[in-house]
N, C-alpha and C positions, 0 to 999 in steps of 0.2 A: 903541140896540139894533140889531144887524145882522139881516139876513134870516133866518139860521139860528137865532139866538137867539129871534127872533119866532116862527118855526115851532115850535121846541121848547117854547115857553112854553105851547102848547096841548096838548102830548103828555101823556096820562094816564100814571100810573106803571105799571110792570110789576108782577107779583106780588112779594110781599115777598122771596121767595127769589131771584128773578131780579134784583131791584134790588140785593140784597146781592152777588150774583155780579158784576153789572155794575160796581159800585163798585170791588171788588177792589183796595183800597188797598195800595200797595206792589208790585203785580204789573204785568204788561204791560197796555197800554191796551185797553179794549174797543172794538168798532166804535162810531163816533159814534151818538148817540141818533137823529138823523134817518135814518141808514142802517138802524138796528135797526127803526125804525118802518116804513120802506119794505119791509124784508124781511118784517115781520109781515103787511103788506098783500098782498104777492106770495104768501106762503105760504097766507094765507087764501083767495086766489083759486084757487090751484093745488091746495091740499090734497094734497100729494104722498103717494104710497104709500111710496116709497123716496127718500131724499135722500142726497146725497154732499157732504161738506165737505172741502176741501183746505186744511189749516191750522187746527187746532183751537184753538190757544193755550190759555187756561185754561177754555174750554168754554162761554162765554156764548152764542155764536151757535148752537152745537149744542143747547144747552138750549132756546133760543128755537125752533129748527126742530123739535125733538122735540115741543114742545107743540102744533104745528100739523099734524103728519103724520096721515094718515088712520088709522082704526082698524086695528090690526094692522101698521101701517107702522113704519119704522125709519130711523135716520140712521147712516150710516157716516162716520166722521170720522178724518182722518189727522193725526198730529202727530209731528215728529221730535225735539223737545226732551224729553228724559226727565223733567226736573224739572217742566216745564209739563204734561206728560202725566199725571203723578200728581195734580197739582192739578185737572186737568180731570176725572179719574176721581172724585175726591172731590166735585167740584161736581155731577156727574151724580147721585150718590147723594143729595146734599143736596136737589137739585131734584126728586127722585123720578122721574127719567127714565132711570135706568141700564138698565132693561129695554128701552128703545127705542133705545139708542145702542150701536153697534159701534165701539169705539175701537181704532184700529190705530196702533202706534208704528213709525215708520220714515220713510224718504225717499219722498215722493210719486212721484218719477220711477221708483222701483223698485216701488212698490205699485200704481200705476195700470195698468201693463201686466199685472200679475197679475189685477187685477179684470176687465180686458178679456178675458183668457184664460178666466176663469170665467163670461164672458158676463153680468156684472152689468149691470143696467139701472136708471136713475134718472129720476125725474120732475122733480127739482130739484137743481141743483149750485151750491154756493157756493164760490168760489175766493178764498182770502185767505191766501196763503202767499208764498213767495219771488217777488217781482215780476218778476225777470229770467227766471223759468221759466214764466210764464203762456203764452207762445207754444209752449212744449214740452208743457204740460199739455193744451192745446186739442185736439189730435187724439184723445186718449184720452177727453176729455169728450164730444166730438161722437159718438164711437162708442157711448158708454154712455148718452147722453141720449136718452130716448124722444121720438118725434114729439110736439110740443106741450109738451115739457118746457122748463123755464126754467133758463138759465145766468146767474148773477150773479157778477161779478168786482169785488172791492173794491180801493181804493187805486190806481186806474189813473192818477192824476195824479202819484203819488209826490211829494207836497208841492210840486207845480208844476214839478218837474224835467223831466217828460215833455214839457211844453209849451215849454220853454226852447230857445233857440238852442243847438245841439249844441256850437258852439265855446266857449260860456261855461261848459260843464259840466266839472267836474274829470274827468281821464282815468279815474279808478277808477269813476266813475259812468256813463260813456258806454255801457257794455254794457247796463245796465238801460234807459237812455234809448232805445237802438236796438231792443232786444227788445220793450219795451212799445209803442213806436210800430208795430212790425211786428205785434204782437198786435192793436192797435186797428184797423189796416188790414184784417187778416184777418177779425175778427169783424164789422166794419162792412160788409164787402163779400162775405161768404161766402154762397153760394147756398142753404145750408141754414138760414140764420139771418135772423131779423128783429131788428135790433139798435138800441138807443138808448144813447147815452152821457149819463149823468145827473150834473149838476154839484152833487152834495151830498156832504158828508163830504170825503174825498180823491178823489172821483170814483168812479163806478160804471159798469160795463157791465151792462145788462140785455138779455138776448137770449132769443128763443123759437125753438126748433127747428121748422122747417117740415115 
């Protein structure tokens, strides 16, 4: 048994509905169990009033987040894939959180500037979309994240590619390699952030805005 399997062997199950959504057989993968558990801990600690998710997929992490927001709080989540968007909508209804979730269809790089213009503010932001765009999402996230707010970015190792020697990476993947390394440099050294890189799942950034 490896370390992650050992850790996950202690994890209690989610609610029956969340477990069903998490399994999502035949659909896109959910976030790893250990990542979901860490999110649950962070959300319990922060108890956000408003949360933002960039990359909804089929809705598991938004359902999870919605179950931890403060009374009267809400989750805004962005998804550009129309088919997955409809699956997420159905899952929000199934989980009983549709009234807490604002689901927006479209490209995050078009939607985030609009949210900034509307002066949207969030206590918790979960970034799990196109990895090559994290560095471009970051300025908008920093503008909208309240002081003391938490930023989490998933899959920052990109299956180990981000840590590899650039010369060994196929040319078509080098842009993601370069942009993710730029993102990691920015969040790790940004004067507004206290940041940790956490080696669970496919790698996480966990940062608090100062």
